[in-house]
VOBA-1610 file (N, C-alpha, C; in pm, whole numbers, padded with zeros to 5 digits, always signed):
BEGIN
Met+04740+00280-03551Met+04703+00392-03461Met+04817+00493-03449Thr+04909+00488-03545Thr+05023+00580-03538Thr+05002+00700-03630Ser+04887+00703-03698Ser+04861+00814-03791Ser+04764+00914-03732Thr+04747+00911-03600Thr+04652+01003-03536Thr+04701+01147-03551Ala+04830+01169-03530Ala+04885+01304-03541Ala+04872+01352-03685Glu+04897+01262-03780Glu+04888+01300-03921Glu+04744+01338-03956Glu+04649+01256-03911Glu+04508+01285-03940Glu+04465+01416-03878Ser+04507+01440-03755Ser+04467+01564-03687Ser+04525+01685-03760Ser+04649+01674-03806Ser+04710+01786-03877Ser+04638+01811-04010Met+04601+01702-04077Met+04530+01716-04205Met+04394+01781-04181Ala+04326+01739-04075Ala+04195+01797-04044Ala+04211+01946-04014His+04320+01982-03944His+04343+02123-03911His+04364+02204-04039Val+04442+02150-04132Val+04467+02220-04259Val+04337+02236-04337Leu+04256+02129-04338Leu+04129+02137-04411Leu+04039+02242-04349Ala+04037+02249-04217Ala+03954+02348-04149Ala+04000+02489-04186Leu+04132+02510-04189Leu+04184+02642-04225Leu+04146+02676-04369Arg+04150+02576-04457Arg+04113+02599-04597Arg+03967+02642-04605Leu+03880+02574-04528Leu+03738+02608-04530Leu+03717+02749-04479Val+03789+02788-04376Val+03775+02924-04322Val+03819+03026-04426Glu+03929+02997-04495Glu+03977+03090-04597Glu+03873+03104-04708Ile+03814+02993-04750Ile+03714+02997-04857Ile+03593+03078-04811Asn+03550+03056-04686Asn+03433+03129-04635Asn+03461+03279-04634Tyr+03581+03319-04592Tyr+03614+03461-04589Tyr+03624+03518-04731Ala+03671+03436-04824Ala+03684+03483-04962Ala+03546+03502-05024Asp+03449+03422-04982Asp+03314+03434-05038Asp+03246+03562-04990Met+03283+03611-04874Met+03218+03729-04819Met+03244+03851-04908
//
Protein backbone atom coordinates (compact mmCIF):
# COMPACT_ATOMS: atom_id res chain seq x y z
CA MET A 1 0.00 0.00 0.00
CA THR A 2 3.02 2.25 -0.36
CA SER A 3 2.61 2.73 -4.11
CA THR A 4 -0.58 4.79 -3.86
CA ALA A 5 1.25 8.05 -4.56
CA GLU A 6 3.07 6.45 -7.49
CA GLU A 7 -0.16 5.10 -8.97
CA SER A 8 -1.93 8.43 -8.56
CA SER A 9 0.92 10.28 -10.26
CA MET A 10 0.94 7.78 -13.13
CA ALA A 11 -2.83 8.14 -13.53
CA HIS A 12 -2.41 11.93 -13.60
CA VAL A 13 0.24 11.70 -16.33
CA LEU A 14 -1.95 9.33 -18.35
CA ALA A 15 -4.89 11.72 -18.03
CA LEU A 16 -2.74 14.61 -19.25
CA ARG A 17 -1.58 12.49 -22.20
CA LEU A 18 -5.19 11.72 -23.11
CA VAL A 19 -6.10 15.41 -22.95
CA GLU A 20 -3.16 16.30 -25.18
CA ILE A 21 -4.17 13.64 -27.72
CA ASN A 22 -7.79 14.85 -27.70
CA TYR A 23 -6.68 18.44 -28.35
CA ALA A 24 -4.32 17.29 -31.10
CA ASP A 25 -7.18 15.45 -32.82
CA MET A 26 -9.28 18.60 -32.96
